[in-house]
A tleap script that builds the chain and sets N, CA, C and O, in Angstrom:
source leaprc.protein.ff14SB
mol = sequence {
  NMET PRO LYS GLN LYS TYR PHE GLN GLU PRO
  LEU PHE GLN GLU LEU LYS LYS ASP TYR CYS
  TYR VAL CYS TYR GLU ARG ILE LYS LYS ASP
  GLU GLY ILE TYR ILE GLY ASN GLY MET TRP
  ARG HIE LYS LYS CYS LYS PRO GLY SER ASN
  ARG TRP LEU LYS SER ARG VAL GLY GLN GLU
  ASN PRO LEU LEU PHE SER CYS ASP GLN SER
  THR CLYS
}
set mol.1.N position { 262.844 65.308 -22.467 }
set mol.1.CA position { 261.709 65.176 -23.351 }
set mol.1.C position { 260.531 64.629 -22.549 }
set mol.1.O position { 260.686 63.641 -21.832 }
set mol.2.N position { 259.356 65.252 -22.655 }
set mol.2.CA position { 258.199 64.789 -21.874 }
set mol.2.C position { 257.756 63.397 -22.314 }
set mol.2.O position { 257.853 63.028 -23.485 }
set mol.3.N position { 257.278 62.657 -21.359 }
set mol.3.CA position { 256.806 61.300 -21.623 }
set mol.3.C position { 255.452 61.372 -22.321 }
set mol.3.O position { 254.513 61.976 -21.804 }
set mol.4.N position { 255.356 60.764 -23.479 }
set mol.4.CA position { 254.123 60.786 -24.268 }
set mol.4.C position { 253.198 59.675 -23.789 }
set mol.4.O position { 253.621 58.526 -23.662 }
set mol.5.N position { 251.954 60.008 -23.527 }
set mol.5.CA position { 250.965 59.016 -23.131 }
set mol.5.C position { 249.925 58.902 -24.227 }
set mol.5.O position { 249.492 59.899 -24.804 }
set mol.6.N position { 249.538 57.686 -24.498 }
set mol.6.CA position { 248.507 57.435 -25.485 }
set mol.6.C position { 247.247 57.005 -24.756 }
set mol.6.O position { 247.293 56.176 -23.847 }
set mol.7.N position { 246.143 57.563 -25.156 }
set mol.7.CA position { 244.879 57.307 -24.486 }
set mol.7.C position { 243.862 56.865 -25.514 }
set mol.7.O position { 243.645 57.543 -26.518 }
set mol.8.N position { 243.248 55.741 -25.265 }
set mol.8.CA position { 242.207 55.237 -26.153 }
set mol.8.C position { 240.874 55.347 -25.444 }
set mol.8.O position { 240.722 54.888 -24.312 }
set mol.9.N position { 239.915 55.952 -26.108 }
set mol.9.CA position { 238.574 56.088 -25.537 }
set mol.9.C position { 237.966 54.706 -25.348 }
set mol.9.O position { 238.042 53.871 -26.249 }
set mol.10.N position { 237.363 54.452 -24.191 }
set mol.10.CA position { 236.673 53.173 -23.992 }
set mol.10.C position { 235.516 53.022 -24.980 }
set mol.10.O position { 234.861 53.998 -25.345 }
set mol.11.N position { 235.282 51.795 -25.398 }
set mol.11.CA position { 234.233 51.539 -26.381 }
set mol.11.C position { 232.837 51.711 -25.809 }
set mol.11.O position { 231.914 52.092 -26.528 }
set mol.12.N position { 232.675 51.432 -24.521 }
set mol.12.CA position { 231.364 51.507 -23.900 }
set mol.12.C position { 231.271 52.722 -22.993 }
set mol.12.O position { 232.213 53.031 -22.262 }
set mol.13.N position { 230.152 53.401 -23.038 }
set mol.13.CA position { 229.940 54.630 -22.270 }
set mol.13.C position { 230.115 54.407 -20.774 }
set mol.13.O position { 230.651 55.276 -20.086 }
set mol.14.N position { 229.676 53.266 -20.257 }
set mol.14.CA position { 229.766 53.021 -18.820 }
set mol.14.C position { 231.208 52.825 -18.351 }
set mol.14.O position { 231.472 52.905 -17.151 }
set mol.15.N position { 232.137 52.571 -19.254 }
set mol.15.CA position { 233.544 52.428 -18.878 }
set mol.15.C position { 234.301 53.747 -18.926 }
set mol.15.O position { 235.430 53.822 -18.441 }
set mol.16.N position { 233.706 54.789 -19.500 }
set mol.16.CA position { 234.382 56.078 -19.608 }
set mol.16.C position { 234.707 56.677 -18.250 }
set mol.16.O position { 235.723 57.357 -18.102 }
set mol.17.N position { 233.867 56.436 -17.263 }
set mol.17.CA position { 234.083 57.043 -15.961 }
set mol.17.C position { 235.269 56.433 -15.226 }
set mol.17.O position { 235.661 56.930 -14.171 }
set mol.18.N position { 235.841 55.369 -15.765 }
set mol.18.CA position { 236.972 54.717 -15.113 }
set mol.18.C position { 238.295 55.433 -15.357 }
set mol.18.O position { 239.290 55.104 -14.711 }
set mol.19.N position { 238.336 56.401 -16.268 }
set mol.19.CA position { 239.591 57.055 -16.618 }
set mol.19.C position { 239.519 58.563 -16.408 }
set mol.19.O position { 238.518 59.202 -16.732 }
set mol.20.N position { 240.588 59.115 -15.865 }
set mol.20.CA position { 240.704 60.550 -15.600 }
set mol.20.C position { 241.113 61.264 -16.888 }
set mol.20.O position { 242.045 60.827 -17.562 }
set mol.21.N position { 240.434 62.350 -17.236 }
set mol.21.CA position { 240.780 63.082 -18.455 }
set mol.21.C position { 242.035 63.928 -18.281 }
set mol.21.O position { 242.571 64.435 -19.267 }
set mol.22.N position { 242.517 64.093 -17.045 }
set mol.22.CA position { 243.723 64.879 -16.785 }
set mol.22.C position { 244.972 64.008 -16.885 }
set mol.22.O position { 245.882 64.312 -17.658 }
set mol.23.N position { 245.020 62.927 -16.109 }
set mol.23.CA position { 246.226 62.091 -16.054 }
set mol.23.C position { 246.081 60.787 -16.830 }
set mol.23.O position { 247.052 60.040 -16.952 }
set mol.24.N position { 244.906 60.498 -17.353 }
set mol.24.CA position { 244.628 59.297 -18.152 }
set mol.24.C position { 244.826 58.000 -17.372 }
set mol.24.O position { 245.053 56.952 -17.977 }
set mol.25.N position { 244.746 58.047 -16.056 }
set mol.25.CA position { 244.868 56.851 -15.234 }
set mol.25.C position { 243.483 56.409 -14.780 }
set mol.25.O position { 242.537 57.197 -14.772 }
set mol.26.N position { 243.380 55.132 -14.400 }
set mol.26.CA position { 242.095 54.604 -13.927 }
set mol.26.C position { 241.686 55.276 -12.632 }
set mol.26.O position { 242.523 55.585 -11.784 }
set mol.27.N position { 240.398 55.498 -12.490 }
set mol.27.CA position { 239.842 56.073 -11.271 }
set mol.27.C position { 239.244 54.939 -10.457 }
set mol.27.O position { 238.371 54.211 -10.931 }
set mol.28.N position { 239.720 54.796 -9.233 }
set mol.28.CA position { 239.181 53.769 -8.345 }
set mol.28.C position { 237.867 54.263 -7.743 }
set mol.28.O position { 237.498 55.428 -7.892 }
set mol.29.N position { 237.183 53.374 -7.075 }
set mol.29.CA position { 235.881 53.693 -6.492 }
set mol.29.C position { 235.992 54.863 -5.512 }
set mol.29.O position { 236.905 54.894 -4.688 }
set mol.30.N position { 235.085 55.808 -5.595 }
set mol.30.CA position { 234.984 56.983 -4.717 }
set mol.30.C position { 236.190 57.918 -4.802 }
set mol.30.O position { 236.433 58.672 -3.860 }
set mol.31.N position { 236.947 57.894 -5.889 }
set mol.31.CA position { 238.067 58.819 -6.072 }
set mol.31.C position { 237.814 59.787 -7.218 }
set mol.31.O position { 238.660 60.635 -7.502 }
set mol.32.N position { 236.665 59.678 -7.883 }
set mol.32.CA position { 236.425 60.485 -9.060 }
set mol.32.C position { 235.362 61.543 -8.870 }
set mol.32.O position { 234.501 61.442 -7.996 }
set mol.33.N position { 235.442 62.564 -9.713 }
set mol.33.CA position { 234.472 63.654 -9.738 }
set mol.33.C position { 233.979 63.785 -11.172 }
set mol.33.O position { 234.773 63.821 -12.112 }
set mol.34.N position { 232.658 63.856 -11.331 }
set mol.34.CA position { 232.074 64.014 -12.659 }
set mol.34.C position { 232.201 65.469 -13.086 }
set mol.34.O position { 231.754 66.364 -12.369 }
set mol.35.N position { 232.800 65.715 -14.234 }
set mol.35.CA position { 233.024 67.068 -14.738 }
set mol.35.C position { 231.865 67.513 -15.622 }
set mol.35.O position { 231.471 68.679 -15.596 }
set mol.36.N position { 231.338 66.614 -16.375 }
set mol.36.CA position { 230.279 66.929 -17.326 }
set mol.36.C position { 230.658 66.411 -18.696 }
set mol.36.O position { 231.827 66.135 -18.963 }
set mol.37.N position { 229.683 66.281 -19.551 }
set mol.37.CA position { 229.910 65.821 -20.918 }
set mol.37.C position { 230.598 64.450 -20.947 }
set mol.37.O position { 231.392 64.169 -21.845 }
set mol.38.N position { 230.289 63.600 -19.961 }
set mol.38.CA position { 230.847 62.253 -19.917 }
set mol.38.C position { 232.294 62.176 -19.476 }
set mol.38.O position { 232.943 61.151 -19.683 }
set mol.39.N position { 232.826 63.244 -18.865 }
set mol.39.CA position { 234.231 63.255 -18.448 }
set mol.39.C position { 234.340 63.204 -16.930 }
set mol.39.O position { 233.521 63.781 -16.213 }
set mol.40.N position { 235.369 62.501 -16.453 }
set mol.40.CA position { 235.640 62.334 -15.032 }
set mol.40.C position { 237.090 62.690 -14.759 }
set mol.40.O position { 237.924 62.660 -15.664 }
set mol.41.N position { 237.393 63.028 -13.508 }
set mol.41.CA position { 238.775 63.264 -13.084 }
set mol.41.C position { 238.935 62.798 -11.644 }
set mol.41.O position { 237.953 62.625 -10.922 }
set mol.42.N position { 240.200 62.597 -11.232 }
set mol.42.CA position { 240.496 62.277 -9.835 }
set mol.42.C position { 240.254 63.518 -8.975 }
set mol.42.O position { 240.312 64.642 -9.474 }
set mol.43.N position { 239.988 63.319 -7.706 }
set mol.43.CA position { 239.871 64.449 -6.781 }
set mol.43.C position { 241.199 65.181 -6.669 }
set mol.43.O position { 241.225 66.399 -6.493 }
set mol.44.N position { 242.316 64.434 -6.772 }
set mol.44.CA position { 243.638 65.048 -6.651 }
set mol.44.C position { 244.085 65.740 -7.942 }
set mol.44.O position { 245.122 66.404 -7.939 }
set mol.45.N position { 243.358 65.612 -9.015 }
set mol.45.CA position { 243.689 66.259 -10.290 }
set mol.45.C position { 242.886 67.542 -10.490 }
set mol.45.O position { 242.554 67.898 -11.620 }
set mol.46.N position { 242.577 68.227 -9.412 }
set mol.46.CA position { 241.769 69.438 -9.513 }
set mol.46.C position { 242.545 70.557 -10.217 }
set mol.46.O position { 243.770 70.610 -10.115 }
set mol.47.N position { 241.856 71.441 -10.922 }
set mol.47.CA position { 242.520 72.541 -11.618 }
set mol.47.C position { 243.357 73.382 -10.666 }
set mol.47.O position { 242.901 73.764 -9.588 }
set mol.48.N position { 244.585 73.662 -11.080 }
set mol.48.CA position { 245.511 74.436 -10.262 }
set mol.48.C position { 246.470 73.581 -9.461 }
set mol.48.O position { 247.476 74.087 -8.966 }
set mol.49.N position { 246.182 72.288 -9.322 }
set mol.49.CA position { 247.078 71.402 -8.573 }
set mol.49.C position { 248.321 71.098 -9.417 }
set mol.49.O position { 248.331 71.324 -10.627 }
set mol.50.N position { 249.359 70.588 -8.767 }
set mol.50.CA position { 250.583 70.238 -9.489 }
set mol.50.C position { 250.316 69.188 -10.560 }
set mol.50.O position { 250.860 69.268 -11.662 }
set mol.51.N position { 249.483 68.210 -10.241 }
set mol.51.CA position { 249.153 67.160 -11.219 }
set mol.51.C position { 248.461 67.761 -12.439 }
set mol.51.O position { 248.742 67.371 -13.572 }
set mol.52.N position { 247.560 68.708 -12.206 }
set mol.52.CA position { 246.823 69.328 -13.302 }
set mol.52.C position { 247.749 70.199 -14.156 }
set mol.52.O position { 247.676 70.166 -15.384 }
set mol.53.N position { 248.617 70.973 -13.507 }
set mol.53.CA position { 249.515 71.863 -14.238 }
set mol.53.C position { 250.538 71.097 -15.071 }
set mol.53.O position { 250.965 71.581 -16.119 }
set mol.54.N position { 250.938 69.908 -14.620 }
set mol.54.CA position { 251.903 69.093 -15.360 }
set mol.54.C position { 251.255 68.335 -16.510 }
set mol.54.O position { 251.951 67.873 -17.415 }
set mol.55.N position { 249.949 68.201 -16.488 }
set mol.55.CA position { 249.255 67.417 -17.509 }
set mol.55.C position { 249.118 68.209 -18.808 }
set mol.55.O position { 249.338 69.420 -18.850 }
set mol.56.N position { 248.755 67.502 -19.843 }
set mol.56.CA position { 248.537 68.150 -21.134 }
set mol.56.C position { 247.368 69.126 -21.071 }
set mol.56.O position { 247.399 70.183 -21.700 }
set mol.57.N position { 246.345 68.770 -20.315 }
set mol.57.CA position { 245.171 69.637 -20.151 }
set mol.57.C position { 245.580 70.956 -19.503 }
set mol.57.O position { 245.151 72.023 -19.943 }
set mol.58.N position { 246.399 70.889 -18.471 }
set mol.58.CA position { 246.843 72.087 -17.771 }
set mol.58.C position { 247.759 72.955 -18.604 }
set mol.58.O position { 247.763 74.178 -18.457 }
set mol.59.N position { 248.538 72.335 -19.480 }
set mol.59.CA position { 249.439 73.102 -20.334 }
set mol.59.C position { 248.692 73.768 -21.479 }
set mol.59.O position { 249.083 74.843 -21.934 }
set mol.60.N position { 247.624 73.141 -21.943 }
set mol.60.CA position { 246.835 73.729 -23.032 }
set mol.60.C position { 245.880 74.807 -22.532 }
set mol.60.O position { 245.535 75.721 -23.281 }
set mol.61.N position { 245.448 74.710 -21.268 }
set mol.61.CA position { 244.490 75.652 -20.695 }
set mol.61.C position { 245.038 76.227 -19.393 }
set mol.61.O position { 244.560 75.863 -18.318 }
set mol.62.N position { 246.020 77.108 -19.461 }
set mol.62.CA position { 246.582 77.642 -18.213 }
set mol.62.C position { 245.560 78.492 -17.465 }
set mol.62.O position { 244.731 79.174 -18.065 }
set mol.63.N position { 245.644 78.431 -16.161 }
set mol.63.CA position { 244.732 79.211 -15.324 }
set mol.63.C position { 245.275 80.613 -15.130 }
set mol.63.O position { 246.488 80.817 -15.070 }
set mol.64.N position { 244.390 81.561 -15.034 }
set mol.64.CA position { 244.771 82.928 -14.706 }
set mol.64.C position { 244.429 83.150 -13.244 }
set mol.64.O position { 243.256 83.159 -12.869 }
set mol.65.N position { 245.443 83.325 -12.428 }
set mol.65.CA position { 245.224 83.497 -10.998 }
set mol.65.C position { 244.966 84.967 -10.685 }
set mol.65.O position { 245.608 85.851 -11.252 }
set mol.66.N position { 244.038 85.219 -9.792 }
set mol.66.CA position { 243.694 86.589 -9.423 }
set mol.66.C position { 244.822 87.266 -8.658 }
set mol.66.O position { 244.857 88.495 -8.582 }
set mol.67.N position { 245.740 86.499 -8.092 }
set mol.67.CA position { 246.843 87.086 -7.333 }
set mol.67.C position { 248.062 87.321 -8.216 }
set mol.67.O position { 249.151 87.581 -7.704 }
set mol.68.N position { 247.899 87.236 -9.530 }
set mol.68.CA position { 248.996 87.447 -10.457 }
set mol.68.C position { 249.494 88.890 -10.335 }
set mol.68.O position { 248.699 89.829 -10.331 }
set mol.69.N position { 250.800 89.054 -10.238 }
set mol.69.CA position { 251.393 90.372 -10.033 }
set mol.69.C position { 251.261 91.268 -11.269 }
set mol.69.O position { 251.264 92.492 -11.137 }
set mol.70.N position { 251.144 90.690 -12.456 }
set mol.70.CA position { 251.074 91.507 -13.666 }
set mol.70.C position { 249.740 92.235 -13.810 }
set mol.70.O position { 249.645 93.199 -14.570 }
set mol.71.N position { 248.714 91.789 -13.097 }
set mol.71.CA position { 247.410 92.442 -13.200 }
set mol.71.C position { 247.244 93.570 -12.203 }
set mol.71.O position { 246.276 94.327 -12.281 }
set mol.72.N position { 248.175 93.696 -11.267 }
set mol.72.CA position { 248.054 94.742 -10.243 }
set mol.72.C position { 248.735 96.013 -10.678 }
set mol.72.O position { 248.733 96.998 -9.940 }
savepdb mol mol.pdb
quit
């Protein structure tokens, strides 16, 4: 059974950048990338990475790879 994580939005806007929207862990200094719309992620949580694919975000929004054999 997958481990359920609970995430609470920070009350203050300036604290939002401290948490990754992919893995819900704190982002340390110089480890984050601004995505837009007030959302941040770790550099290692990039789309297509193992961390991203295992996350809830990656499972809800699967990537379509151009090298997929079914499209050829």
